[in-house]
C-alpha positions, 0 to 999 in steps of 0.5 A, a space after each residue: 449790087 454787090 452780095 453782102 452778108 450778116 456780121 455779128 460782134 459781141 463781147 461780155 460787155 456789149 454787143 459791138 456790131 450787127 450789120 450787113 458787110 462784104 467780108 470780115 477778116 477774122 483771126 482764127 486760132 489756126 490762121 487769118 480767115 476771110 469770110 464772104 457771103 455764101 462761105 462753106 460754114 465753119 466754127 473756130 476758135 479766136 487768137 488774139 488779133 484784129 477783126 476787119 469788117 469791110 462794108 462798102 467803102 467803110 472799114 472797121 477794125 476791132 481787137 479781140 483777145 479770143 473767143 470763138 467765130 461761126 461762119 455761113 453762107 448768110 453770115 458771121 457772128 464772133 463771141 469774143 472774150 473782149 473786143 474793143 474798136 482799134 481806135 479804142 485800144 490803150 497800152 493799159 488794155 493790153 497790159 491788163 490782157 497780157 498779165 491775165 494770159 501770163 497768169 494762165 501761163 503759170 497756172 497751166 499743165 500739159 496741152 493748156 501750157 502750149 495754149 497760154 503761151 501761144 496767147 501771151 505771144 500774140 498779145 506781145 505781137 499785137 503790143 509791138 504791131 500797135 507800137 504801144 
């Protein structure tokens, strides 16, 4: 039997997932990460992107707009600013997230400008990737 790890995904609105999985692909701020059982512990911020959860032959994808991920040998926990099943993503949802990111960019100063601009660009890329 293959080794599994615990995966939990929560957003302010709901707990979206809590299950044993084989691996989780996470859109980290510095690049994508694939967490697997017995992974070296780390903590990262998230950029807008997709979390891909693999449990046996089942693959589930969630859109996240930001947040934090903690990975340990036992599992991965994601605290997302906003998270939605990929199948439930709409143009309206992405447009609202993009509008918030653009407002943050306009109000940002110094280093925050770079972070806000990156979030705007990541959300625009997601919209294009989904063909919305």
